[in-house]
Structure formats: structure tokens, C-alpha cells
N, C-alpha and C positions, 0 to 999 in steps of 0.2 A: 504494500500500500504506500503510495507516495506521501512524503512529508510536505505539508503545506505551511509556508511561512509568509507573513505579510512582507517582511524584509528578509532577505537571505544574504548575510554577510559572512564571508569566509576569512579565516586567518590561517595562512599557510606558513609553516615554520620548518626550515630544514633541520634535520636531526644531526646534532653534533657536527655542524657544517664544516668547519675547518678540519676537524679530525677526519671526517668522512672523505674529504678531498684528498688528504694525505694517504688514506688507506687505499684509494684508487691507484696511487703511485706505488705504494708499498704493501701489496696484498698479503705478504707473509706476516704482517703485523696484525691482521684481523684476529679479533678475539683476545688481543693482548692489551694490558694497560699502557697507554701512550699519552705523554704530555706534549703539547705543541707550544712552543714559546722560546726555543733556543735561537741562537744566532747562526750566521753562515758557517761558523766553525763546527757546527753539529750536523752538517750534511752527512748522510750515510757514506761509508767507504766501500767501494766496489772491489771485491777480490778478483784475482786472476780467473777463477772459475765462474765468475758472474754473480756469486752470492754477495750479500751486503751485510756489513757490520754497522750496527746502530749505536749511537751514544746512549749511555745510561745516566740516570739522575745522580747516581753516586759519584760520577766524575765531573759534575757541573760545579763551576766556581763563578760567581757573579751576583748581580743584583736584579736579574730579570724576574718577570712574573709570568705565570701561565696564561697563554692566550685562550686555550681551551684544552680539553682532554677527552679521551674516549669514555664510553659508558663504563668500561671495565676499570678505568682509572678513577672515575667518580665513585664507584662502589668501594674503593679503598680510601676515600676521603680527600681525593685530589681534585680541585675544582679550578675554574677560571679565576684569574686575578690573585691566585695564591702565589706567594713567593716561591720560586723554583727551589731555593735552598731549603725552605720549609717542607716542600713536597718531597725532597730527597730524603729527609729524615723519616717521612712516613713510608715511602716506598723506594728505597735506593736502587732497586733493580729495574724500576720502570724505565721504559724507552723514552728517549727525548728526541724530538724532531724540530727543525727550524721552521719558522713561519714562512709562508710563500703567498703574499698578498696578491701578487699578479694572478696566480692560479685561482684564488678565491674570488677575485673580481670577475674572472672569465666564467667560472661556473655560476656565479650569481646572475650575470647577464643572460647566460644560457637558460637557466631554469625560469627566469622571468619572461623571456621571449616565448618559451614553450607554453606557459600559462596564458599569455596574452593571445596566443592563437586560438584559444578556446573561450576565454573570458577577458576582454581587454580593459574592463573597468578596475584598474589596479591602483592601490596606494602603496608606494614604496616606503617601507619602514626600516630599511637597512639592508645590509649585504645578504642576510639570510632569512628575511621574513617580509611578507606582504599581506595586505588586506585586499579582498576582491569583492566587489558588489555583484551578486548573482541574482538580484531581485527580479530582473527582467529576462533572465536566461530561461529558455523553454524546457530544459532538461530536468528530469526528476532529481531530487536533491542528492540522494545517496549515490546514484549512478554518476552524477556530475562530479561529486567529490572524488570518486574512484578514478574517473577519467583524468582529472587534474593530477592526481598522484601518479598515475601511469605516465602521463606526459612528462612530468618532472623526471621520473626514473629513466624513461626511454631516451631522454635528451642528455642526461648527465650521468646515469648510473648511480645516482644518489637517492636516498629515501627521505621522505618528508612526512610531517604530521599536519593534518588539516582538521579544522572544525568549522562547520556551518551553523550559524545561530542567527537570532533576530537582530543582533547588533554587534558592534566591535568589541565591547567589553566582554560579552559572553564568548565570542569567538576566540578572543585572545586567551581567556582562561581555559576554554575547552580544548584548544590545540595542544595543551600540555597534559591533558588528563590521561591520554592513552599512548603516550610516547614510549618507545620510538615507533615509527611507521604507523601512527595512529590515524583513525578516521572516526570522527565524533560528530554527531548531529545533536544539537541542543534546541529545545524550545523553552518558552517561559515556564511551561509546566515542569521543567526539569530543575529549575532554580533551587527549590526546596530540597530535593533529594540529592542532587549532584554538586551544587555550589555551596549551599549552607554548611555542609560538614567540613569544608576546606578552611585552612588557615587564612586569616585576613591578608597575609603576605602574598597570597596567590592572586590578589586583585591588583591589576596594573594601575598604579596611581597611589597605592598605599606603600610607602617606602619604609625602610627600617626604623626611622625615628617615629613615624606615625604609628607603626605596629607596636613599638615599645610603649608609646603613650596609651594606646588602646589596651595593651596588656595590663597596665597599671590600673585601668578601669575594670579589669576582669573580662575584657572582650578579646577572645583569642580566635574565634571562628567567624566566618561570614554570617552564619545563622545568629550568633550572639550579637553581632553588629546590627543585623536586621531587627532584633528584638530590643535594642538599646533605646533609651529615652532620647528623643530628638533634642530636648532641652539640655540634657547632659552632654551630648556631642557638641552642641553649640557653645556651651560654657567652656569647653576644653579646646575646641578647634576653630571657633569662629563660625559665622553664619554660612559663608559660601562653601567652605570645605565640609562642614557638617551636613549641608544639604546634598553635596556630592556623595558623601559616605552613605547617607540615607538611601539615595537612589541606587548606588552601586551595589549595596547589599541586597537589593531587590532585583538586580539584573537589568536596571533601567539605564539606557544610554541612547541618546538621540543623535549622536555625531554621524555625519556623513562620511563616506569614503571619499577622500580627497585625492583625485587622480593626478593633480599637478600642483606643485608649489615651488616657488623660487627659493633656492638656497640662500641663506644669509651670509654664510662664510664657508670657505673651503680651506682645509688645513692639512698639514703634514707634520708629524712629530715622531721622535724616536727616543726611547729610554735606553740608556747605555748599560752595558753589562757591568761596568765599573764607573765610579764617579770620575769625571774629567775636569781638568783645569785649563783655563784659556791660554795660559802661558806654557806650561809644561806639556800639554797635549795639543798644542796649536796645529800641528800637521794633521793629526787625526780629525780634529774638529773642522778644519778647513774642508776636508773631503766630505764629511757628514753634512756640513752646512750647505755646500754647493749642491750635493745630491738632493737635499730637501727642497731647495729652491727650484731646481730643475724639474723634480717630480710634481711640485705644486703648479708650476707653469704648464706642464703636460696635462694635469688634471683640468685646469682652466680651459685649455684649448679643446680637450676632448669633450668637455661639457658645454662648450660654446659661450664662455664668459670672459670678460675682462674684469679686473679689480681696480678700484680707486683708492683703496687703503691696503697697506701691508703691515703686518705685526709680527712680533717675536714673543715667544714664551720660554722661560727657563724655570726649571724646578731644581732647587738646590738640594744638597745632600741631606739637609734637615727638613725637606719637603716644603719649605717656603717657596712661593711662586712670584716671579717678577714678569711683567709684560710691558711692552712698549709698542706704540702704533704710530704710523705717519700717513698723511694723505699725499697722494701723488698729484703731479700737475696734469697728468692725463691717464686715462684708464689703460691698463696694459695686461697682456698675458705673456710678456717676454721674460725669459728666465734671468737675463742679465739685469734688466731693470728691477725685477723683484729682488734679486740678490743684492743689488746696490742699496735699495731702500731698506731691506732687512738688516743690512750692515749698519746703516745709519741708526736704526732702532737699537741694534746691539751695542753701539757705542754709548748709549744712554742707560745701559743696565750695569749695575755693579758686578764685576767679574773677579773679585778678589778670592772668592770661595769656590770650591769644586761644585759641580752640579751634575744631576743624573738624567735630566731630560732637556731636550732642545726641540722647539717647534717653530714653524713658520706658517702664518695664515694670511689669506687673502680675503678682504672684506669689501663692503659696499660694491657688490657685484652688479654688473650690467651685461645684458646679452650682447654678444659680439655683433649681431645685426643691428643693435640699437646704439652702438658706440658712436658718440658724436665728436670726440676729440682724438687727436693723434699726439703721441708723445713727441715733444719738441726739444727735449734735452738730449744730452749725450747718452747713448745706449751702450757704448762699447767699453766704458771705463769701469773696471772692477775695483772695489775698495780693497785696501791692503790689510785691514785689521783682521780679517779672515777671508 
């Protein structure tokens, strides 16, 4: 029997996306605990007989963090954003692979293109997830969900989880209910049985701090949130957020699927495996800095934008952050201009102490087709500070 929904909104989420892409390249690691987050030095070594030797966490030295991990690694307690040295203490024999963002972007574009061939009303939510408005699609809900999953697998060799629900809030929660390789259909009638038993942390929009404050009120599950006194919520969270909590606990969400939005900023950043200093590590930083600016310029060109502001971000070894920005005399996507401007920003940042992260960002974006001004300054002169 077909499922009938006034609105049909899907959330499609790739399963352990980065890790799954890596396992396509290294199928011998399937079923093994693997952490992705190492640098280029952690590339597998190919032996004369064609077999590969992989790095292990026990051999890692540095300050990096896990980008993601396989489900087998997660079962051991190793998760994304965990320090790799900490993960090594938990599972020293776990395999370690470097990140390969070019591959991730390729597979991201591929799966989204495959989905768009079936259902083009897509809201891009990141490299590994999308919302899809299926309200006007003629196909039966379950069959359509399966066809979307099949299209993703056939085009990439990767598995995904999908939920189709009356709104984005429920679809987002639902796509995580039956992972991995999940297919979930939710209606408003399912809120009490499938959503209310969940932790409030499962609701997108309730962050760790809000969850802690709710816990202090004795509210741990979505059902307990739904039963909470609205006045109590307003006293502790303010009128607007309390009203949102009230609706979210009941599965109410009227947001549309936004199929297009202009980015506000495009950025590139890198966290070093060890803290670096502007003087003693000048040569290393010069290469990193130039590469960041070049890749940022490539991102702008690929996406069809120019930027009118350029900024720098540094995170010191004590996790303090410094940023500086400057406005250009003309919008640009030229890597030399971006590097020169970023260097000017860099000169205004204290560099006496070591730092662990360097980032370059492009802001005040305009479409290439709408650019009205051309750069009139010198484009070829590179600054010498880096």
C-alpha cells in the first residue's frame, strides 16, 4: 500500500562517507577499524609483490585529529574530531589513512548528479548529505527511496541512508535511525513511537550546551521535551528558542527545501601535524600558504565567483584565534592577488608564538558574470614575508 504524505521531504546521508571512499581504494581494509585523518606521510607503501603496508595508530606522532572512521573503529570508541594520539591509546593497532579531499569532492558531485537525474529539487547540505523535495514526484514513496539509493550505489559504489518524512526535521532524524544502508519512511503518526524515545541530542538544532541545560531540567528524551511546560522552557531558553523546542519535539517544521543559495564565504585551512613558527618554519609555511591561496583561487573559479575581501585565520598552540581581513580594490579570483592580500593581512597578526592552524578565506562574493570591476593594481608582485 502506498504511503501518502502531504509533503515528502527526503534527507539522504552517505554512510561513513570519507571512510567508504577510502575503502573503495583499499578493499583489503573492509571490515577493519580504520581512522582517516593522517597526512601525506601515511600513504600506504606498495610492496614488490603488489601488497600494501598501512600505517598504524601506534606509530603516529603529531597533533592531528580524526576526520572520520569506519563503523568498526567507532565500535571501539574512535570517532571524528578525536585527537589521533588519543585514538592511538584506545586502539594502537588501528589502521591510519591520509585524507584525500579531491576524491571526496569527486564522489560527492557524482552521487548528487545521480540523485538529480531522478529528483532535481535538491538542497545541498555539505559534501555528504542533501535534502530532496519529493512532494510532486509521481512515484510511490518506498519505491522512490529505493531507486534513489540504487542510483547512488550504481554511480559511486557507495551506500547511503535515506529517510522520507513530512518535513526536514523528521527526515534528518530519520536518516540516522536505520544506518548504515538505511531506508526509513516516517509520518507524523510515527513521532510518538519512533522520535519521542530518542535523546534530545538527536534533534538537529539542539546542541551540546542546550542538551546539558535540558538535562538539568530533567529533560533527556524528545518525549520528555514534548511533555515539558512551555513556560519552563521559556524561562530557561527565551521565547523564540522555547517555541522552536516546543515544535521540534512534536515533529513540526515548516522550512522549505532551498534549492539554491549564494555562499557567503569560501575558505581553505589546514591544521598542522606539529605547531609551526613563522621564523623557524618559514620555508614550510611558505609552501603551505601558497598552496592554500592557490586552492582557494581554484575553488572560486570552479564555482564561478570573485571575492572582494580576503582574510586570514590563525589558531595558536593554546587555541586562541586571530583573524584579519582586507577589502580589495577590485573583485578577483586570481591566486597571486589573493596571496598578496592574504600576506598583507598576515603582517597585521602577531606571529611571535607557534600556531597549529592556518586558513585563508574569500568573502563578499560576487558571481563572475556579475563582476563589474577589473583589478587595476599590480598582479604579479608577491610579498616576501611568506
